[in-house]
C-alpha positions as CSV (number, residue, x, y, z in Angstrom):
1,M,-54.6,46.3,8.3
2,W,-53.5,45.6,4.7
3,D,-54.8,49.0,3.5
4,V,-53.1,50.8,6.3
5,A,-49.8,49.0,5.7
6,A,-50.1,49.9,2.0
7,A,-50.2,53.6,2.9
8,P,-47.9,54.0,5.9
9,D,-47.2,57.7,5.2
10,T,-50.8,58.5,6.1
11,V,-50.4,57.1,9.6
12,P,-50.0,60.0,12.1
13,G,-46.8,59.8,14.2
14,L,-45.1,57.1,12.1
15,G,-41.4,57.8,11.7
16,A,-39.6,57.8,8.3
17,A,-37.7,54.6,9.1
18,A,-41.0,52.8,9.8
19,V,-42.6,54.1,6.7
20,K,-39.7,52.8,4.6
21,A,-39.8,49.4,6.4
22,F,-43.5,49.1,5.7
23,G,-42.9,50.1,2.0
24,R,-40.3,47.3,1.6
25,F,-42.6,44.8,3.4
26,M,-45.6,45.6,1.2
27,S,-43.6,45.5,-1.9
28,T,-42.6,41.9,-1.1
29,M,-46.1,41.0,-0.2
30,E,-47.6,42.4,-3.4
31,S,-44.9,40.6,-5.4
32,L,-45.9,37.3,-3.8
33,R,-49.6,38.0,-4.2
34,D,-49.0,38.5,-7.9
35,L,-47.2,35.1,-8.1
36,A,-50.2,33.5,-6.4
37,R,-52.6,35.1,-8.8
38,E,-50.6,33.9,-11.7
39,R,-51.1,30.3,-10.4
40,V,-47.4,29.4,-10.2
41,P,-46.8,26.0,-8.7
42,V,-47.2,26.0,-4.9
43,G,-43.7,24.7,-4.4
44,D,-42.2,27.6,-6.4
45,L,-44.5,30.1,-4.5
46,L,-43.3,28.8,-1.1
47,E,-39.7,28.9,-2.1
48,A,-40.1,32.5,-3.4
49,L,-41.7,33.4,-0.1
50,L,-38.9,32.0,2.0
51,T,-36.3,33.7,-0.3
52,Q,-37.9,37.1,-0.7
53,T,-38.8,37.6,2.9
54,G,-35.3,36.7,4.0
55,Y,-36.6,34.2,6.6
56,I,-34.1,31.5,5.6
57,E,-31.2,33.9,5.8
58,A,-32.3,35.1,9.2
59,L,-32.5,31.5,10.5
60,Q,-29.1,30.7,9.0
61,A,-27.6,33.8,10.7
62,E,-28.7,32.5,14.2
63,R,-26.4,29.4,13.9
64,T,-28.3,27.4,16.4
65,I,-29.7,23.9,16.5
66,E,-33.2,25.2,16.9
67,A,-32.8,27.4,13.8
68,Q,-31.4,24.5,11.8
69,G,-34.4,22.4,12.8
70,R,-36.7,25.2,11.6
71,I,-34.9,25.4,8.3
72,E,-35.3,21.6,7.8
73,N,-39.0,21.9,8.6
74,L,-39.4,24.6,6.0
75,E,-37.4,22.6,3.4
76,E,-39.7,19.7,4.0
77,L,-42.8,21.9,3.6
78,V,-41.5,23.0,0.2
79,S,-40.9,19.3,-0.6
80,V,-44.5,18.5,0.3
81,A,-45.7,21.3,-1.8
82,R,-43.8,20.0,-4.8
83,E,-45.3,16.6,-4.3
84,F,-48.7,18.3,-4.2
85,D,-48.0,20.0,-7.5
86,A,-47.0,16.8,-9.2
87,S,-49.9,14.7,-8.0
88,S,-52.8,17.2,-8.2
89,E,-55.2,17.2,-11.1
90,A,-55.7,20.3,-13.2
91,G,-57.8,22.9,-11.4
92,E,-57.0,21.3,-8.0
93,D,-53.4,22.4,-7.8
94,T,-54.1,25.7,-6.2
95,L,-52.8,27.3,-3.1
96,D,-56.1,27.2,-1.2
97,V,-56.5,23.5,-1.9
98,F,-53.0,22.9,-0.6
99,L,-53.6,24.9,2.5
100,Q,-56.8,23.0,3.2
101,Q,-54.9,19.7,2.9
102,I,-52.1,20.6,5.3
103,A,-54.2,22.4,7.8
104,L,-54.2,20.8,11.3
105,V,-57.2,21.3,13.5
106,A,-56.5,21.2,17.2
107,D,-59.4,19.2,18.5
108,A,-57.9,17.8,21.7
109,D,-60.3,19.7,23.9
110,T,-63.4,18.4,22.1
111,R,-62.3,14.8,21.9
112,R,-64.4,12.2,23.6
113,E,-63.2,8.9,25.1
114,D,-65.9,6.9,23.5
115,E,-65.1,8.0,19.9
116,S,-63.0,5.8,17.7
117,L,-60.2,8.2,16.6
118,V,-56.6,8.0,15.6
119,T,-54.6,10.5,17.7
120,L,-51.5,11.9,16.0
121,M,-48.9,13.3,18.5
122,T,-45.2,13.7,19.2
123,L,-43.5,11.4,21.7
124,H,-43.0,14.4,24.0
125,N,-46.7,15.0,24.1
126,A,-47.4,11.3,24.7
127,K,-45.9,11.4,28.2
128,G,-48.4,10.3,30.9
129,L,-50.9,9.0,28.3
130,E,-51.9,5.4,27.4
131,Y,-53.7,3.9,24.4
132,P,-54.8,0.4,23.6
133,I,-52.9,0.4,20.3
134,V,-49.8,2.5,19.6
135,F,-47.9,3.0,16.3
136,I,-44.4,4.4,16.4
137,V,-43.3,5.2,12.8
138,G,-40.0,6.4,11.4
139,C,-37.8,4.0,13.4
140,E,-34.7,4.6,11.3
141,D,-31.2,5.8,12.2
142,G,-31.2,9.5,11.4
143,V,-34.9,9.9,12.0
144,F,-35.3,8.2,15.4
145,P,-32.7,8.5,16.9
146,H,-32.3,11.8,15.1
147,S,-28.9,12.3,13.3
148,R,-28.1,15.4,15.4
149,S,-28.6,13.5,18.7
150,V,-26.2,10.8,17.5
151,E,-23.6,13.4,16.4
152,E,-23.9,15.6,19.5
153,G,-24.1,13.0,22.2
154,G,-27.8,13.1,22.8
155,L,-28.4,9.4,22.1
156,E,-29.5,8.5,25.7
157,E,-32.2,11.1,25.7
158,E,-33.5,9.7,22.4
159,R,-33.4,6.2,23.9
160,R,-35.5,7.4,26.9
161,L,-37.9,9.0,24.6
162,F,-38.3,5.8,22.7
163,Y,-39.0,4.0,26.0
164,V,-41.7,6.6,26.7
165,G,-43.3,5.8,23.3
166,V,-43.1,2.0,23.8
167,T,-44.7,2.1,27.3
168,R,-47.7,4.1,26.0
169,A,-49.2,0.9,24.5
170,M,-51.7,-1.0,26.7
171,R,-52.3,-3.9,24.3
172,D,-50.6,-3.7,20.9
173,L,-47.5,-1.9,19.8
174,Y,-46.4,-1.4,16.2
175,L,-42.9,-0.3,15.3
176,S,-42.2,0.6,11.7
177,Y,-39.4,1.9,9.5
178,A,-39.1,2.8,5.9
179,R,-36.4,1.3,3.6
180,R,-36.7,4.3,1.4
181,R,-38.3,7.7,2.0
182,A,-38.5,11.1,0.4
183,V,-36.3,13.6,2.4
184,F,-36.4,17.2,1.2
185,G,-37.6,16.1,-2.2
186,M,-34.9,13.4,-2.7
187,H,-35.2,9.6,-2.2
188,A,-32.9,8.2,0.5
189,Y,-32.3,4.7,1.8
190,G,-32.4,4.2,5.5
191,L,-31.2,1.8,8.2
192,R,-33.6,0.4,10.8
193,S,-33.2,2.2,14.2
194,R,-30.7,0.8,16.6
195,F,-33.4,1.0,19.2
196,L,-35.3,-1.8,17.4
197,D,-32.3,-4.1,17.7
198,E,-32.2,-3.5,21.5
199,I,-35.6,-5.1,21.9
200,P,-35.3,-8.8,22.7
201,A,-36.5,-10.8,19.7
202,S,-38.7,-13.0,22.0
203,L,-40.9,-9.9,22.7
204,T,-41.6,-9.3,19.0
205,D,-43.0,-11.1,16.0
206,R,-40.5,-9.8,13.5
207,E,-38.9,-13.2,12.9
208,D,-42.3,-14.5,11.8
209,E,-42.6,-12.0,9.0
210,P,-40.5,-11.9,5.8
211,V,-38.5,-8.8,5.5
212,L,-36.6,-7.7,2.4
213,S,-32.9,-8.1,2.5
214,A,-30.7,-5.3,1.0
215,G,-30.3,-7.1,-2.3
216,A,-34.0,-8.0,-2.6
217,G,-35.0,-4.5,-1.7
218,R,-33.0,-3.1,-4.6
219,A,-34.6,-5.7,-6.9
220,L,-38.0,-4.6,-5.7
221,F,-37.4,-0.9,-6.4
222,E,-35.7,-1.5,-9.7
223,S,-38.1,-4.1,-11.1
224,G,-41.8,-4.6,-11.1
225,G,-44.6,-7.2,-11.4
226,A,-43.5,-10.8,-11.2
227,E,-39.8,-9.8,-10.6
228,A,-40.7,-7.7,-7.6
229,A,-43.0,-10.4,-6.2
230,A,-40.2,-13.0,-6.7
231,A,-37.8,-10.7,-4.9
232,T,-40.2,-10.5,-2.0
233,Q,-40.6,-14.3,-2.0
234,R,-36.9,-14.9,-1.9
235,A,-36.3,-12.5,1.0
236,G,-35.6,-14.1,4.4
237,S,-36.2,-12.8,7.8
238,W,-34.5,-9.6,9.1
239,A,-32.0,-11.7,11.0
240,A,-31.0,-13.5,7.9
241,S,-30.7,-10.3,5.9
242,R,-28.2,-9.0,8.5
243,R,-25.8,-11.8,7.4
244,D,-26.0,-11.0,3.7
245,T,-22.8,-9.9,2.1
246,P,-23.0,-6.5,0.3
247,A,-22.4,-6.3,-3.4
248,V,-19.9,-3.5,-2.7
249,Q,-17.3,-4.6,-0.1
250,F,-15.0,-2.2,1.8
251,A,-12.1,-2.9,4.0
252,L,-11.4,-1.6,7.5
253,G,-9.4,1.6,7.3
254,E,-10.1,2.1,3.7
255,D,-10.4,5.7,2.4
256,V,-13.8,6.4,0.8
257,V,-15.7,9.4,-0.6
258,H,-19.4,10.2,0.0
259,A,-21.3,12.3,-2.5
260,S,-22.6,14.6,0.3
261,F,-20.3,14.2,3.3
262,G,-17.0,14.2,1.4
263,E,-13.9,12.1,2.3
264,G,-13.8,9.7,5.2
265,V,-12.3,6.4,6.4
266,V,-14.0,3.1,7.2
267,T,-13.8,2.6,11.0
268,A,-16.1,-0.5,11.3
269,I,-17.9,-3.1,9.3
270,E,-21.1,-4.6,10.6
271,P,-23.4,-7.4,9.5
272,G,-25.9,-6.8,6.8
273,G,-23.7,-4.7,4.5
274,I,-23.3,-1.8,6.9
275,I,-20.1,0.2,7.1
276,V,-19.3,2.9,9.7
277,V,-17.4,5.9,8.2
278,R,-15.7,8.7,10.0
279,F,-15.8,11.8,7.8
280,R,-12.9,14.3,7.8
281,G,-15.0,17.4,7.3
282,D,-16.9,17.4,10.6
283,G,-15.4,14.4,12.4
284,S,-18.8,12.7,12.5
285,E,-19.3,8.9,12.2
286,R,-22.2,7.6,10.2
287,K,-23.6,4.2,9.5
288,L,-24.1,3.6,5.8
289,M,-25.6,0.7,3.8
290,A,-22.9,-0.1,1.3
291,D,-25.3,-1.3,-1.4
292,F,-27.2,1.9,-1.5
293,A,-25.2,4.8,-0.1
294,P,-23.4,7.0,-2.6
295,V,-20.0,6.1,-1.3
296,T,-17.0,5.0,-3.4
297,R,-13.3,4.2,-2.8
298,A,-11.1,7.2,-2.7
């Protein structure tokens, strides 16, 4: 197929427009192949592929939610590739090694009930299934529920989906969230999902485990060794952390500026150093952790 595409003018009955199209396509493919042979970083190679093929531009032109989701997935793929470049040893930072690491093998049809396996699936695919132990990860506002569902009025559907995941567990259920995660190659601080707060505390063991407060979390990330351990020791339960006063205080109705979302106004102040800001650009309201969010007074 490659040889034929490289010489489209030799194909009987192929029109001039198709020949030109094949020529442009093969020119792009050969350029990308040369980059791969030169052993450029995998992240740079993927970014060049998305740019030179025009795939990102085509998705942007669709102006749909589905297309935006695909763009975000591709950006995350590039981010993963850059992490691979940074962490791989010399000689192991090749494209084929990267592809081997991210390849997913669909083995659902060959899975046996008596095998001890961890099954990774989406919440949609989990409907109708049950497992003795279930882990639901990424329970953060903006991840689950997804930021688009909050902004576009789809919160109830996300809540029903969360209920589906919770009820898949036959014996043990683990709900986890990250205080800091890498998003599209950048580190971002998150807030625990509002769905977690809707679960009666008596049904969980979260009060029995120390959880870092906002101030202690910052100390942990900015210090190390004994200081980090001391910060963890000083941290109280999650309920106590919600009563902490943020280092940066804002007033209701105060004008603020966010590094990414632009100008906005504080519409609510919640326990635990959380402010709710309505941004003028798109009219959206977002919950932000005042200690960590890149937001300042206007």
